[in-house]
N, C-alpha and C positions, 0 to 999 in steps of 0.2 A: 267696698274694700276693693276691687277689680279696678273701679274707676281712679280712686285714690295709688295702686302700681300704677296705674296707665298713665295717670300724670307725670307721678314722679321719671317713671323712664321716662316721658318724653321731656320733662325737664332735665335732665341729663345728661340726655342725648343736646341738646340745644345747647348747655352750659360748658360742657366739657372740651368742645375745640376752640371754645374761647378762652379758654383758661389755658391751654395749651400754648395759643398764640400768646399769651401777657408773657410766659415764662420765659420766650423766647428773647433772645438776645440783637437787640435795637440797635440797627445804623444810626449814625448823627444824621442830622439832618442835612450837613455840606460834603457826606456821603450818597441819602437819597437822591440828590438833585443833580448830583452829576453822573454821568452816562460815560463815565471814561472805560473803553477798553482793559479789562484784567492783562497784565504781562507778566504774572510771577512764575516762573519755572516749577517744575512740579517739586521740588525738593526744598523751593523756600517754604517760609509758615507765617501765617498771621495767626497771630494769637487772639487778637481782641475779642472774638467770640469762643472762643475757651479756657481765659486767661484763668476763670472760676472753678476749673477742675485739674490743673496740671498740678496735682498737690505731689506727683512722686519724682526721680530723681528721672526716669524712663516713662513717659506717658503713652498708649498707642492713642491715636488719632488718622484721619483717614486725609490724605490730601490732595490739593485738587486733580489730578491726575487719576480719583477713582482707590489708588492704594493706597495700603494701611502702613506706617513707620512709626520710629517716635521721637516724640520729642522730650527736651527737657523740661523743668521750673520756667522756664527761661521762656521756651520755646523754642529754643535752638534743634536744629536736626539731628539726633544721635542716631538713629539708624532710619537708612533711605528708606523712601513709600517704594515697597517691590512685592505687599502679601496682599490677597485680594481679601484679609480680615486677620487680623492681631487682636492679641488680649493683653492684660493685663499681667504683669512676672508675678510667678508664683513657685515660693524655693530657687529662682534664681533662674527659673526657666518661664517660657511663654509659648502659649499655641499661637501657630500659625497658618495660613490657609496657602497656598502654590497656585498657580494660574490654572491648575489642570483638578482642582477646588479639593484638595486632600491637605490635611492636617499632619503636621508635627512639630514641631520645641527647637526655639533659638536658645543660647544664651543673651549673655546682654551686652555680649557682644557684634551682636548680630549673624555670630557660626550656625549654622543646621547644624544641633548636636542630635537629635535623631530625626528619622528623616520623614518627609512628606508622602506616606503610605496609608494614614488613617481615613476612612470615611468621617470621625466624629472624632474628636475627642476634648476631656477637659480639661483646668489647669493639675499642677502637684499638690497632696498635701498626704502631706506622712509619708515619703517619700517615694509616695505613688502615683499614677494618673491613670483615669480611666479615658479606654481606646476604643473605635467602634469598626471592625475588619469590614470588608466588603460583604458580607453578609449580615450587617448589622447586628452582629454578635458584639456584645462589650466586653473588655479581658482588661485587668490592670498591668502596669507595664513600669518599670524602674526607670532610674534615671540614663541608665545606657539603653533603653527603646527594650528592652525584651519582657516577653508576656511571661506575667510571675502571678500568675491567677484572671480569674473571669470571673465576673459580676453579671448581674442581670439588669440593672438598669444605669445612665449615668449619671443618678440623684442620690 
């Protein structure tokens, strides 16, 4: 029985990385052979690698500058790449992380409506979101950013 478990574990370790590689988006043969210097500006976006997941009007994506922003279904930049991280919009607000690694919420116009002062945050659900303070105590906040109660966990 132990030998069967060990054999299965080894097989999984060997197969999983190759499966991940197969699910990635491959470049065309002309792109592979041409060593062209990337001249894109940080605000330009190439959707060839993400076209399979651009299904919303505002999709969070990481730009070439390592920052996150939002693009539409066609790949056009709608909100600039300025966040360390950006999440999907839920109830018209999205969690973003600033350069100091604090979390806040923006609206669909990119306006910061709840300041980046939280150590962690989850998206809105039922008019409230979960946020962690500097002591990692979790709270519920409303869409004005006011604490409306405590919670035990982010999940």
